[in-house]
C-alpha positions as CSV (number, residue, x, y, z in Angstrom):
1,M,-26.4,104.4,55.1
2,T,-22.6,103.8,54.9
3,S,-20.1,106.6,54.8
4,E,-19.1,105.4,51.3
5,A,-22.7,105.7,50.1
6,E,-22.9,109.2,51.6
7,M,-19.7,110.2,49.9
8,L,-21.1,109.1,46.5
9,L,-24.3,111.0,47.1
10,L,-22.4,114.2,48.2
11,R,-20.4,114.2,44.9
12,G,-23.6,114.6,42.9
13,W,-25.4,117.0,45.1
14,S,-25.8,120.8,44.6
15,P,-24.2,123.2,47.0
16,E,-27.6,123.8,48.6
17,E,-28.1,120.1,49.1
18,V,-24.7,119.7,50.7
19,C,-25.4,122.7,53.1
20,N,-28.7,121.1,54.1
21,Y,-26.9,117.8,54.7
22,L,-24.4,119.5,57.0
23,A,-27.1,121.3,58.9
24,T,-29.0,118.0,59.4
25,K,-25.8,116.4,60.8
26,V,-25.3,119.4,63.2
27,R,-29.0,119.2,64.3
28,A,-28.6,115.5,65.1
29,I,-25.5,116.2,67.2
30,R,-27.3,119.0,69.0
31,K,-30.3,116.9,69.7
32,R,-28.2,114.0,71.1
33,T,-26.8,116.5,73.7
34,H,-30.4,117.5,74.5
35,E,-29.6,121.2,74.0
36,S,-32.2,123.6,72.7
37,Q,-31.4,125.7,69.7
38,E,-31.1,128.7,72.0
39,E,-28.6,126.9,74.3
40,F,-26.6,125.7,71.4
41,A,-26.5,129.1,69.7
42,L,-25.4,130.8,72.9
43,R,-22.6,128.2,73.3
44,A,-21.5,128.6,69.7
45,G,-21.6,132.4,70.0
46,V,-24.1,132.7,67.2
47,P,-27.3,134.8,67.3
48,L,-30.3,132.5,67.7
49,R,-32.0,133.6,64.5
50,T,-28.7,133.0,62.6
51,Y,-28.4,129.5,64.1
52,K,-32.0,128.7,63.3
53,R,-31.5,129.7,59.7
54,F,-28.4,127.5,59.5
55,E,-30.0,124.5,61.1
56,T,-33.4,124.8,59.3
57,H,-32.3,125.9,55.8
58,G,-28.5,125.2,55.7
59,K,-27.9,128.9,55.2
60,G,-25.2,130.9,56.9
61,S,-21.8,132.4,56.5
62,L,-18.6,130.4,56.6
63,E,-17.9,132.2,59.9
64,T,-21.1,130.8,61.4
65,F,-20.3,127.3,60.1
66,V,-16.8,127.5,61.8
67,Q,-18.4,128.7,65.1
68,V,-20.9,125.8,64.9
69,L,-18.0,123.3,64.2
70,R,-16.2,124.7,67.3
71,A,-19.3,124.2,69.4
72,I,-19.5,120.5,68.4
73,D,-15.7,120.1,68.7
74,R,-15.1,119.3,65.0
75,T,-12.7,122.0,63.8
76,H,-9.8,119.5,63.8
77,Y,-11.4,117.8,60.8
78,L,-10.9,121.0,58.7
79,F,-7.2,120.0,58.3
80,M,-8.4,117.0,56.3
81,L,-9.7,119.4,53.6
82,F,-6.2,120.5,52.7
83,P,-3.8,117.6,53.3
84,Q,-0.1,118.2,53.1
85,P,1.5,116.9,49.9
86,G,3.5,113.8,50.3
87,P,7.0,113.2,49.2
88,G,5.8,112.4,45.7
89,P,3.9,109.7,43.9
90,L,3.8,106.4,45.7
91,N,5.2,104.4,42.8
92,V,8.4,106.5,42.3
93,K,11.5,104.7,43.6
94,P,14.5,106.6,44.7
95,S,17.3,106.8,42.2
96,L,20.5,104.9,42.6
97,E,22.3,108.1,43.6
98,Q,19.7,108.8,46.3
99,R,20.0,105.3,47.6
100,L,23.8,105.4,47.6
101,S,23.8,108.8,49.5
102,Q,21.8,107.2,52.3
103,L,24.3,104.4,52.8
104,R,26.7,104.8,55.7
105,P,30.3,103.9,55.2
106,T,31.1,100.6,56.9
107,K,34.4,99.3,58.2
108,F,35.6,96.1,56.9
109,L,37.7,93.9,59.2
């Protein structure tokens, strides 16, 4: 499934379905590294029972989720949730005054 198709699905899913989806993605990453749930939970700093609940049912606190993200080295993606606002709408052109203020005086010979 393409990432575009996944995004379309996610938009229509319930919070529970999204949590299960995230847990499934984490489980796949853990399995690719050949770690047991116990090893992964220890590395993430999460009690084993808490991690099992997260991975199996998508249940857990936000703190648990952040610890899991750290363990799979994905916390840098959190910044994408809240992008910095740009200078304004893309189709707004600078005013004449703004363009003139950016001009440097030139010397004529």
